[in-house]
TIZAVEX-595367 format. One line per field, with one value per residue: residue in three letters; x, y, z of N, C-alpha, C in turn. Coordinates in steps of 0.1 Angstrom, whole numbers. Each point is the difference from the previous one (the first is absolute). Layout:
BEGIN
type: (ala, ...)
n.c1: (X, ...)
n.c2: (Y, ...)
n.c3: (Z, ...)
ca.c1: (X, ...)
ca.c2: (Y, ...)
ca.c3: (Z, ...)
c.c1: (X, ...)
c.c2: (Y, ...)
c.c3: (Z, ...)
END
This chain:
BEGIN
type: (met, pro, glu, leu, pro, glu, val, glu, thr, thr, lys, thr, ser, leu, leu, pro, leu, leu, gln, gln, arg, val, gln, ile, val, glu, val, arg, glu, ser, arg, leu, arg, trp, pro, ile, pro, glu, asp, ile, ser, arg, leu, asn, gly, gln, arg, leu, ile, gly, leu, gln, arg, arg, ser, lys, tyr, ile, leu, ala, glu, phe, glu, gln, asp, gln, met, leu, trp, his, leu, gly, met, ser, gly, ser, phe, arg, leu, ala, thr, ala, gln, asp, glu, leu, arg, lys, his, asp, his, leu, met, ile, gly, phe, glu, asp, gly, thr, gln, leu, arg, tyr, his, asp, pro, arg, arg, phe, gly, cys, ile, leu, trp, leu, asn, glu, glu, ser, gln, asn, lys, leu, leu, asn, pro, leu, gly, pro, glu, pro, leu, gly, asp, glu, phe, asn, ala, asp, tyr, leu, tyr, gln, lys, leu, lys, asn, lys, gln, val, gly, ile, lys, ile, ala, met, met, asp, asn, his, val, val, val, gly, val, gly, asn, ile, tyr, ala, thr, glu, ser, leu, phe, asn, leu, gly, ile, his, pro, ala, gln, pro, ala, ser, ser, leu, ser, lys, lys, gln, ile, val, gln, leu, val, asp, glu, ile, lys, arg, ile, leu, lys, ser, ala, ile, asp, leu, gly, gly, ser, thr, leu, arg, asp, phe, thr, asn, ala, val, gly, glu, asn, gly, tyr, phe, gln, gln, thr, leu, leu, ala, tyr, gly, arg, ala, gly, glu, met, cys, val, gln, cys, glu, thr, pro, leu, glu, asn, leu, lys, leu, gly, gln, arg, ala, ser, val, phe, cys, pro, gln, cys, gln, pro, leu, lys, arg, ile, lys, val)
n.c1: (946, 7, -11, -1, -13, 4, 8, -10, -9, 9, 3, -13, -2, 10, -8, -5, 6, -6, 12, -3, 9, 6, -3, -7, 8, -10, 8, -12, -3, 11, -5, -1, -8, 6, 12, -4, 3, 12, 0, -11, 10, 4, -13, 8, -7, -6, -5, -12, 3, -3, -13, 2, -10, 6, -12, 4, 9, 6, 2, 10, -1, 12, 7, 6, -10, -4, -11, -1, -12, -2, -13, 3, -1, 9, 8, 5, -2, 6, -6, 11, 0, 10, -11, -2, -7, 12, -4, -3, 10, 3, 3, -5, 9, -6, 9, -10, 4, -12, 7, -5, -5, 6, -10, 9, -12, 5, -11, -4, 6, -11, 0, 3, 12, 1, 12, -4, 5, 10, 6, -5, 4, 11, 2, -3, 5, 11, -1, -4, -13, -10, 0, -9, 5, 10, 4, 12, -7, -2, -12, 6, 6, -11, -7, 11, 0, -13, 2, 12, -6, 3, 8, -5, -10, -4, 6, -5, -11, 4, 3, 10, 2, -13, -3, 5, 0, -5, -1, -1, 0, 9, 7, -2, 1, 11, 5, -3, 4, 9, -3, 13, -1, 6, -6, -8, 3, 11, 4, -9, 6, -11, 2, -13, 1, 10, -7, -11, 9, 7, -12, -4, 11, 1, -13, 2, 12, -5, -10, 8, 7, -11, -2, 13, -4, 4, -7, 7, 12, 12, -4, 10, -2, 9, -12, -1, -3, -12, 0, -8, 8, 5, -5, 6, 7, -2, 12, 11, 4, -8, 9, -11, 3, -11, -1, 6, 3, 3, 7, 8, 3, 9, 8, 9, 10, 10, 6, 11, -5, -9, -7, -9, -6, -11, -9, -4, -9, 6, 9, -7, 5, 7, 1, -9, 5, -5)
n.c2: (1342, 10, -1, -7, 1, -3, -10, -4, 2, -6, -9, 0, -1, -8, -1, 9, -10, -5, -2, -2, 9, -11, 6, -9, -9, -3, -9, -1, -11, -7, -3, -7, -6, 8, 2, 12, -1, -3, -4, 1, 6, -11, 0, 6, 10, -12, 0, 1, -11, -9, -3, -12, -9, -9, -7, -2, -1, 11, 2, 6, 7, 1, 10, -4, 1, -13, 3, -9, 5, -4, 0, -12, -1, 9, -2, 12, 6, 11, 8, 6, 10, 9, 7, -11, -3, -4, -11, -5, -8, 13, -9, 5, 10, 2, 10, 6, 3, -5, -6, -8, -6, -11, -4, -10, -5, -6, 0, -9, 9, -4, 13, 4, 5, -5, -2, 4, -12, -7, 2, 12, 2, -7, 6, 13, 3, -7, -4, 12, -3, -2, 12, 2, 13, -9, -1, -1, 8, -12, -4, 0, 12, 6, -5, 3, 11, -1, -6, 2, 11, -7, 11, 6, 4, 5, -11, -7, 7, -3, -10, 7, -13, 1, 10, 12, 4, -13, 10, 0, 13, 1, -10, 4, 13, -4, -8, 10, 9, -10, 1, 3, -11, 8, -10, 3, -13, 6, -12, 2, 12, 2, -3, -2, -6, -6, -1, -4, -9, -3, 0, -8, -7, 0, -3, -9, -4, 0, -6, -8, -1, -1, -7, -1, -13, -7, 9, -11, 4, 1, -7, 8, 7, 4, 4, -11, -4, -3, -13, -3, -9, 3, 11, -7, -3, -12, -4, 5, -5, -8, -7, -8, 8, 6, -11, 8, -13, -7, 10, -10, -3, 10, -10, -4, -3, -7, 7, -8, -1, 0, 10, -9, 11, -8, -2, -7, 9, 12, -4, -9, -9, 0, -13, 1, -1, 13)
n.c3: (1007, -5, -8, -12, 2, 12, -4, -9, 9, 8, -9, -3, 13, -4, -10, 9, 5, -11, -4, 12, 4, 5, 11, 7, 6, 9, 6, 6, -6, 0, 12, -11, -9, -8, 5, 1, -12, 5, -13, 6, 6, -7, 6, 8, -5, 3, -12, 6, -8, 9, -1, 4, -2, 7, -2, 13, -10, 5, -13, 7, -12, 4, -1, 11, 8, 4, 5, 10, 0, 13, 1, -2, 14, 3, -11, -1, -12, 3, -8, 4, 9, -1, -2, -6, 11, 3, -4, 12, -2, -1, -8, -10, -3, -11, 0, -6, -12, -2, 9, -9, 12, -4, 9, 4, 3, 11, 7, -9, -8, -6, -3, -12, 1, -12, -3, -12, 4, -5, 12, 1, -12, 2, 12, -4, -11, -4, 13, -2, 3, -10, -6, 10, -3, -1, -12, 6, 8, -5, -5, -12, 3, 5, -10, -7, 6, -1, -11, 6, 2, 12, 1, 10, -8, 11, 6, -10, 2, 12, -8, 4, 1, 4, 8, -3, 13, -1, 8, 14, 0, -11, 6, 12, -5, -7, 10, 8, -8, -1, 13, 1, 6, 9, 6, -10, -1, -2, 0, 9, -2, -6, -14, 0, 12, -7, -10, 8, 6, -11, -6, 10, 0, -13, 0, 9, -6, -12, 6, 7, -11, -7, 11, -4, -2, 10, 8, 6, 0, -4, -10, -5, -10, -9, -4, 7, -12, 5, 0, -10, -4, 12, -6, -9, 11, -6, 2, -5, 12, -6, 6, 0, -9, -4, -7, -9, -3, 10, 6, -5, 13, -2, -4, 10, -8, 6, -10, 1, 12, -10, 5, -2, -3, 2, -9, 10, -2, -2, 9, -5, 9, -11, -2, -9, -12, -2)
ca.c1: (11, -4, 0, 4, -7, 5, 13, -1, -4, 11, 10, -5, 1, 14, 4, 5, 15, 8, 9, 5, 14, 2, 9, 4, -5, 2, -5, -2, 0, 4, -5, -12, 1, 15, 5, 1, 14, 8, 5, -12, 2, 4, -11, 2, 3, -6, -14, -9, -4, -10, -6, -8, -4, 0, -6, -1, 13, 1, 13, 3, 12, 7, 9, 10, -3, -14, -3, -11, -7, -11, -7, -1, -13, -5, 8, -7, 7, -7, 6, -1, 9, 9, -7, -9, 6, 4, -7, 6, 0, 5, 13, 8, -5, 7, -5, 1, 4, -12, -3, -8, 7, -6, 3, -5, -5, -2, 1, 4, 13, 1, 2, 14, 5, 11, 5, -4, 13, -1, -4, -14, -8, -1, -6, -13, -9, 0, -9, -14, -9, -4, -9, -14, -6, 7, -6, 5, -9, -12, -6, 8, 12, -4, -4, 12, 7, -9, -6, 6, 1, -11, -3, -12, 2, 4, 14, 7, -1, 8, 14, 7, 5, -11, -3, 4, -9, -13, 1, -11, -13, -5, -3, -13, -11, -2, -7, -14, -8, -2, -6, 10, 5, 14, 8, -2, 13, 2, -1, -14, -7, -2, 5, -9, 3, 13, -3, -7, 8, 9, -7, -5, 12, 3, -10, 1, 12, -3, -9, 7, 10, -8, -5, 11, 4, -8, 6, -6, 6, 6, 6, -3, 10, 11, -5, -9, -13, -4, -7, -15, -5, -6, -14, -7, 3, -11, 4, 12, -2, -15, -4, -11, -11, -9, 4, -9, -8, -10, -2, 7, 11, 13, 8, 14, 9, 13, 6, 13, 2, -8, -14, -7, -14, -8, -14, -2, -11, 3, 12, 0, 13, -1, 13, 1, -3, -14)
ca.c2: (2, 6, -10, 5, 13, 10, 3, 8, 13, 6, 4, 12, 12, 5, 4, 14, 0, -3, 10, 8, -5, -2, 10, -5, -13, -1, -12, 2, -13, -9, -14, -5, -14, 0, 14, 10, 0, 10, 10, 6, 14, 2, 6, 15, 5, -7, 2, -12, 1, -10, -7, -11, -10, -14, -6, 10, 8, 12, 1, 14, 1, 12, 2, -10, -11, -3, -5, -10, 4, -9, 6, -10, -1, 13, 11, 10, 12, 12, 13, 11, 11, 1, 5, -10, -7, -14, -10, -13, -10, 5, -7, 5, 12, 4, 14, 3, 14, 9, 1, -12, -10, -13, -6, -13, -2, -15, -3, -14, -2, -11, 5, 0, 10, -7, 2, -10, -4, -13, -8, 2, -5, -15, -5, 5, 3, -10, -11, 4, -4, 11, 11, -4, 8, -1, -10, -13, -6, -3, -13, -10, -1, -4, -14, -8, 2, -6, -13, -10, 6, -5, 10, 8, 9, 13, -1, 0, 13, 10, -4, 10, -8, -2, 13, 10, 11, -3, -2, -5, 7, -1, -14, -2, 6, -7, -13, 2, 4, -12, -12, -11, -2, 3, -13, -9, -3, 8, -9, -4, 9, -3, 10, 10, 7, 7, 12, 10, 5, 10, 12, 7, 6, 12, 10, 4, 8, 13, 8, 4, 10, 11, 6, 3, -11, -2, 5, -8, 4, 13, 2, 12, 2, 9, 13, -2, -4, -13, -8, -1, -13, -7, 2, -9, -13, -8, -11, 2, 7, 0, -13, 1, 9, -7, 0, 10, -7, -9, 3, -9, 6, -4, -7, 3, -12, 3, -7, 5, 10, 12, -1, -2, 1, -5, -4, -15, -3, 4, -5, -14, -6, -10, -7, -5, 10, 1)
ca.c3: (-9, -13, -11, -12, -3, 9, -5, -12, 4, 6, -11, -8, 8, 1, -13, 0, 3, -12, -6, 11, 4, 14, 7, 13, 5, 14, 6, 14, 5, -12, 2, -6, -3, -2, 3, -10, -5, 6, -10, -6, -3, -14, -8, 0, -13, -11, -2, -1, -14, -2, 12, -4, 10, -3, 12, 10, 1, -8, -5, -1, -9, 1, -12, 0, 8, 1, 13, 1, 12, 4, 11, 10, 6, 5, -6, -8, -4, 2, -5, 11, -1, 11, 11, 5, 11, -1, 8, 4, -11, -13, -2, -11, -7, -13, -3, -14, -3, 2, 14, 4, 6, -1, 13, 2, 14, 1, 14, 2, -6, -10, -13, -4, -9, -5, -14, -10, -7, -4, 11, 4, -12, 0, 12, 4, -12, -10, 2, 1, -11, -8, 6, -3, -9, -13, -10, 4, 9, -7, 4, -4, 9, 14, 0, 0, 13, 11, -3, 9, 14, 9, 10, -2, -11, 6, 2, -13, -7, 8, -2, -10, -11, -9, -4, 11, 4, 4, 15, 8, -3, -13, -2, 8, -7, -13, 1, 4, -11, -9, 7, 2, 14, 0, 2, -11, -6, -12, -11, -2, -8, -14, -8, 1, 12, 0, -8, 8, 11, -6, -4, 13, 7, -8, 3, 14, 2, -7, 7, 12, -4, -3, 13, 8, 9, 12, 12, 10, 12, -1, -13, -8, -10, 4, 3, 12, -4, 3, -10, 3, -4, 12, 2, -10, 4, 2, 7, 8, 12, 4, 6, 9, -6, -9, -14, -7, -10, 6, 15, 9, 6, -7, 8, -2, 3, -2, -11, -1, 11, -3, 1, -13, 2, -11, 2, -1, -10, -14, -4, 5, -3, -10, -1, -13, -10, -3)
c.c1: (-5, 1, 2, -7, 6, 14, 0, -5, 11, 9, -6, 1, 14, 4, 4, 15, 8, 7, 5, 14, 1, 10, 5, -6, 3, -6, -1, -1, 2, -7, -13, 1, 15, 4, 0, 15, 8, 4, -12, 2, 5, -11, 1, 4, -7, -15, -8, -7, -11, -6, -9, -4, 2, -4, -2, 12, -2, 14, 3, 13, 6, 10, 11, -4, -15, -2, -13, -7, -12, -6, -1, -14, -7, 6, -9, 10, -8, 8, -2, 10, 9, -7, -10, 8, 4, -8, 9, -2, 2, 14, 9, -7, 9, -6, 4, 2, -12, -4, -8, 9, -8, 4, -6, -3, -4, 1, 4, 12, 1, 2, 15, 3, 14, 5, -7, 12, -2, -5, -15, -9, -2, -8, -15, -9, -1, -10, -15, -8, -3, -9, -14, -8, 6, -6, 5, -9, -14, -4, 9, 12, -5, -4, 12, 6, -8, -3, 5, 1, -12, -3, -13, 2, 4, 15, 7, 0, 9, 15, 6, 7, -10, -4, 3, -11, -14, 0, -13, -13, -6, -3, -13, -12, -3, -7, -14, -8, -3, -6, 10, 5, 15, 9, -2, 14, 2, -1, -14, -8, -2, 6, -9, 2, 13, -1, -6, 9, 10, -7, -3, 12, 4, -10, 1, 12, -1, -9, 6, 10, -8, -5, 11, 4, -10, 7, -8, 6, 6, 5, -6, 10, 10, -4, -12, -14, -4, -5, -14, -5, -7, -15, -8, 2, -13, 3, 11, -3, -15, -4, -10, -11, -8, 6, -10, -8, -11, -3, 4, 11, 13, 9, 15, 8, 14, 6, 14, 2, -7, -15, -7, -15, -8, -14, -2, -11, 4, 13, 2, 14, -2, 14, 2, -3, -15, -1)
c.c2: (6, -10, 8, 14, 12, 4, 8, 14, 8, 5, 11, 13, 6, 6, 15, 1, -2, 12, 10, -6, -1, 10, -5, -13, -2, -13, 2, -13, -10, -14, -2, -15, -3, 14, 9, 1, 12, 11, 6, 15, 3, 4, 15, 5, -7, 4, -13, 1, -11, -6, -12, -8, -14, -8, 11, 9, 13, 0, 14, 1, 14, 1, -11, -13, -3, -6, -8, 4, -10, 6, -10, -1, 14, 12, 10, 11, 12, 12, 10, 11, 0, 5, -10, -8, -14, -9, -11, -10, 5, -5, 8, 13, 3, 13, 4, 16, 10, 2, -12, -10, -13, -7, -14, -3, -15, -4, -15, -5, -13, 4, -1, 12, -5, 5, -11, -4, -15, -9, 2, -4, -15, -5, 4, 1, -12, -12, 4, -4, 13, 10, -4, 8, 0, -11, -14, -8, -3, -14, -12, -3, -5, -14, -10, 1, -7, -14, -11, 5, -4, 10, 8, 11, 13, 0, 0, 15, 10, -5, 8, -7, -3, 13, 9, 9, -2, -3, -5, 7, -4, -14, -3, 5, -7, -13, 1, 4, -11, -12, -12, 0, 2, -13, -10, -3, 7, -9, -4, 11, -3, 12, 13, 9, 8, 12, 11, 6, 10, 13, 8, 6, 13, 11, 6, 9, 14, 9, 6, 11, 14, 7, 3, -10, -1, 5, -7, 4, 15, 3, 13, 0, 10, 14, 0, -3, -14, -7, -3, -14, -8, 2, -9, -15, -8, -12, 3, 8, 0, -13, 3, 9, -9, 1, 10, -7, -9, 1, -11, 6, -4, -6, 3, -13, 5, -8, 7, 11, 13, -2, 0, 0, -4, -2, -15, -3, 3, -6, -15, -6, -12, -5, -6, 11, 0, 8)
c.c3: (-13, -11, -13, -3, 9, -5, -13, 3, 6, -11, -8, 8, 1, -14, -1, 2, -12, -5, 11, 4, 15, 5, 13, 2, 14, 5, 14, 7, -11, 1, -6, -2, -3, 2, -12, -5, 6, -10, -7, -3, -14, -9, -1, -14, -12, -2, 0, -14, -3, 12, -7, 11, -5, 13, 10, 2, -9, -5, -4, -8, 1, -12, -1, 8, 0, 15, 0, 14, 2, 13, 12, 6, 4, -6, -8, -4, 2, -6, 10, -4, 13, 13, 6, 11, -3, 9, 5, -11, -14, -2, -10, -5, -12, -3, -15, -2, 2, 14, 6, 6, -1, 12, 0, 14, 1, 15, 3, -7, -9, -14, -4, -10, -4, -14, -9, -8, -3, 12, 4, -12, 1, 12, 1, -13, -9, 4, -1, -13, -8, 8, -3, -10, -14, -9, 4, 10, -7, 4, -3, 9, 14, 0, 1, 14, 11, -2, 9, 15, 8, 11, -3, -10, 6, 2, -13, -6, 8, -1, -11, -11, -11, -7, 11, 3, 3, 15, 5, -4, -13, -4, 6, -8, -14, 2, 6, -12, -10, 7, 1, 14, 1, 2, -11, -7, -14, -12, -4, -8, -14, -8, 0, 12, 0, -10, 7, 11, -6, -2, 13, 7, -7, 4, 14, 3, -7, 7, 13, -3, -3, 12, 9, 10, 12, 12, 11, 14, -2, -14, -6, -12, 5, 3, 10, -4, 3, -12, 4, -5, 11, 1, -9, 5, 4, 10, 10, 13, 5, 6, 11, -5, -11, -15, -7, -11, 6, 15, 9, 7, -7, 11, -3, 2, -3, -12, -1, 10, -3, 2, -13, 3, -12, 4, -1, -10, -14, -5, 6, -4, -10, -3, -14, -10, -3, -13)
END
């Protein structure tokens, strides 16, 4: 699943569309997580005037309307031309005045293309926690959010009500670098550990964005460029391989239905504040 750095990278790759006017909208397959709006053709004639990211959503602002785009499990945007061959699972095409076509591709159909209105704002955006790279996400905030949570710290960090966008890859790497076991109860972290965790999450995410995200399966940005952060991974996806720090075999456990790779030597499980 594309995580925050991949979504940020995708958003940045769409910036050449800004100030372009929509000339055609074609829905080839409306079935996604929710159906593509039947009235999406009202984008015709509108300029795209803004692109922002909130959590893993891309917020596209047109002259009269705003849209909410989510890549789901396997979604991707691609900038193409009319001469480029359409692919199976290309669900939506938005054509712009310079001849560029924005195509949304989603084999598993868990993504969404919705109007950003009061209903979607209340349902999808308002419940979200702070952005991990913003000032609101700090050690004082996180300490208060975690002090009564008995779930494993990795589960807590992947809870979008606590902080958005810290997905499996980046939570795994942050905890490995700090020597914190992914199943350590969130409430057992000391204030010092929480300060370190906030700093490390920000560092990891900034580094991933700088490297274009992680291409582990088929992620590319909208102009077909791969991400390179996966080349720096020390724990995620390396179960059974030797720890780069102590040469102990890395182990894997399931937390919240997600694989959690860790080093049993470098990340001992502790249940009290240290």
